[in-house]
C-alpha positions as CSV (number, residue, x, y, z in Angstrom):
1,M,0.0,0.0,0.1
2,E,2.8,2.3,0.7
3,T,4.3,1.8,-2.7
4,K,1.1,2.4,-4.3
5,T,0.6,5.7,-2.6
6,K,4.1,6.9,-3.3
7,E,3.9,5.8,-6.8
8,F,0.7,7.8,-7.2
9,I,2.4,10.9,-5.6
10,K,5.4,10.5,-7.9
11,N,3.4,10.0,-11.0
12,A,1.1,13.1,-10.1
13,I,4.3,15.3,-9.7
14,K,5.7,14.0,-13.0
15,N,2.3,14.8,-14.7
16,G,2.5,18.3,-13.8
17,Y,1.1,18.7,-10.3
18,K,2.2,21.8,-8.6
19,N,1.0,22.9,-5.2
20,D,0.3,26.5,-6.3
21,N,-3.5,26.8,-6.4
22,T,-3.6,26.5,-10.2
23,C,-5.1,23.0,-10.6
24,S,-1.9,22.0,-12.4
25,G,-1.8,18.3,-13.1
26,W,-5.3,17.9,-11.7
27,D,-6.5,16.1,-15.1
28,W,-4.2,13.4,-14.6
29,M,-5.1,12.9,-10.9
30,R,-8.8,13.0,-11.8
31,A,-8.2,10.2,-14.4
32,N,-6.3,8.1,-12.0
33,I,-7.9,8.6,-8.8
34,Q,-9.1,4.9,-8.6
35,E,-5.4,4.0,-7.9
36,L,-6.0,5.2,-4.3
37,S,-9.4,3.2,-4.1
38,F,-7.8,0.9,-1.5
39,I,-8.0,4.0,0.7
40,F,-11.1,5.7,-0.3
41,D,-13.4,2.5,-0.3
42,T,-12.7,1.5,3.3
43,E,-15.2,1.8,5.9
44,E,-12.8,3.7,8.1
45,Y,-12.6,6.4,5.5
46,K,-16.2,6.4,4.7
47,Q,-17.0,7.2,8.5
48,C,-14.9,10.6,8.1
49,N,-17.8,12.0,6.2
50,E,-15.6,13.6,3.6
51,M,-14.2,15.9,6.4
52,K,-10.6,16.7,5.5
53,Y,-9.4,17.0,9.2
54,K,-10.7,13.6,9.8
55,C,-9.9,12.0,6.4
56,M,-6.1,13.2,6.0
57,P,-4.9,11.2,9.2
58,V,-7.0,8.2,7.7
59,I,-5.4,8.7,4.3
60,F,-1.8,8.7,5.7
61,S,-2.5,5.6,8.3
62,L,-4.2,3.5,5.5
63,S,-1.5,4.1,3.0
64,R,1.2,3.5,5.6
65,V,2.9,6.8,4.8
66,F,4.3,8.8,7.6
67,E,3.2,12.6,7.3
68,N,6.5,13.8,8.4
69,D,8.3,11.7,5.7
70,L,6.6,13.7,3.0
71,S,7.4,17.1,1.6
72,E,4.8,19.8,1.4
73,L,4.2,19.0,-2.4
74,E,3.8,15.3,-1.7
75,K,1.2,16.2,1.1
76,G,-0.5,18.5,-1.4
77,V,-0.8,15.7,-3.8
78,L,-2.7,13.5,-1.1
79,G,-4.8,16.8,-0.1
80,T,-5.9,17.1,-3.7
81,A,-6.6,13.4,-4.1
82,W,-9.0,13.8,-1.0
83,F,-10.6,16.8,-2.8
84,L,-11.0,14.9,-6.1
85,N,-12.4,11.9,-4.6
86,N,-14.9,14.0,-2.8
87,E,-15.8,15.5,-6.2
88,V,-16.3,12.2,-7.8
89,A,-18.5,10.9,-4.7
90,S,-20.6,14.0,-4.8
91,K,-21.2,13.6,-8.4
92,H,-22.2,10.0,-7.8
93,K,-24.7,10.9,-5.0
94,K,-26.3,13.8,-7.2
95,E,-26.8,11.2,-10.0
96,L,-28.4,8.6,-7.8
97,K,-30.7,11.5,-6.5
98,I,-31.6,12.5,-10.0
99,K,-32.4,8.9,-10.9
100,K,-34.5,8.4,-8.0
101,F,-36.5,11.7,-8.9
102,N,-36.8,10.3,-12.5
103,D,-38.0,6.9,-11.1
104,D,-40.6,8.9,-9.1
105,G,-41.9,10.6,-12.2
106,F,-40.2,14.1,-11.7
107,F,-38.2,15.5,-14.7
108,L,-36.6,18.7,-15.7
109,I,-38.5,20.5,-18.2
110,K,-38.1,23.1,-20.9
111,N,-39.9,26.5,-21.4
112,D,-42.9,25.9,-23.1
113,P,-45.9,28.3,-23.2
114,K,-48.3,25.1,-24.1
115,L,-47.8,24.0,-20.4
116,D,-49.3,27.1,-19.1
117,K,-51.8,26.6,-16.2
118,R,-50.9,22.6,-16.1
119,K,-51.3,21.1,-12.6
120,I,-48.0,19.9,-11.4
121,E,-46.2,18.3,-8.5
122,F,-42.6,19.5,-8.1
123,I,-39.4,19.1,-6.1
124,V,-37.1,22.0,-5.3
125,D,-33.6,20.5,-4.5
126,N,-31.7,22.9,-2.4
127,S,-29.5,20.2,-1.1
128,G,-26.3,22.1,-2.2
129,D,-27.1,25.2,-0.8
130,F,-26.7,26.4,2.7
131,L,-30.5,26.1,3.2
132,G,-30.3,22.3,2.2
133,G,-33.1,20.0,1.8
134,I,-35.6,18.8,-0.7
135,T,-39.0,20.3,-0.7
136,K,-42.0,18.9,-2.5
137,Y,-44.9,21.1,-3.5
138,K,-48.2,20.6,-5.5
139,G,-49.2,23.7,-7.6
140,K,-49.4,24.8,-11.2
141,L,-47.3,26.3,-14.1
142,S,-47.7,29.7,-15.2
143,W,-46.3,31.3,-18.3
144,S,-44.7,34.7,-17.9
145,I,-45.5,36.8,-20.9
146,A,-43.0,39.4,-20.0
147,D,-40.3,37.1,-19.1
148,K,-40.9,34.4,-21.6
149,R,-40.4,31.8,-19.0
150,L,-42.4,29.2,-17.0
151,M,-42.8,29.4,-13.2
152,A,-43.8,26.9,-10.9
153,L,-46.3,28.2,-8.5
154,E,-47.3,26.5,-5.2
155,S,-51.0,26.0,-4.7
156,R,-52.9,29.2,-3.7
157,C,-50.1,31.4,-5.1
158,S,-50.6,33.5,-8.1
159,R,-47.3,35.6,-8.3
160,R,-44.4,34.2,-6.3
161,G,-43.0,31.0,-7.6
162,I,-39.8,29.5,-8.9
163,W,-38.7,29.7,-12.4
164,V,-38.3,26.3,-14.0
165,D,-35.2,27.0,-15.9
166,N,-33.2,28.7,-13.3
167,C,-29.8,27.3,-13.0
168,S,-29.3,28.2,-9.3
169,Q,-32.4,26.0,-8.5
170,N,-33.0,22.5,-9.5
171,V,-36.8,22.2,-10.1
172,Y,-38.0,18.6,-11.1
173,I,-41.5,18.6,-12.3
174,K,-44.2,15.8,-12.7
175,L,-47.3,16.7,-14.6
176,V,-50.6,15.6,-12.9
């Protein structure tokens, strides 16, 4: 395990990794992050809940590399590997969540004035925001002539709603 980790570190540096906040060499690391799966797939690592202060000691212990034996550049490689693994894990979680929405009949829809006044159920996914959470509503779609956009309105609301095509909100709709 120590040799796998040291080999990964050596190859990352050879392929352009620099610890200079410019994402240099990250493409190679992103493509080869599975080489460290022997660390990231363990139950001990998963219990750290992707928190760096908990994960880094686990990474060092599972790879049998001593932190004080590594240079700052080499420590940076493992820190970036932690970050890139979290990126992959969160992307996978998001894909599973979207698949569950789709299985339940909720989809992203395009702006179409023909959908005006249609009854819907919709989910607003704020799980990436500081507010967090997924909220489910019943309501209708309303076409804004001025903005040329669809808005999902809660029941009993006539003016306040959520734009269906807004990039900051993930709105999944089920036509009823």
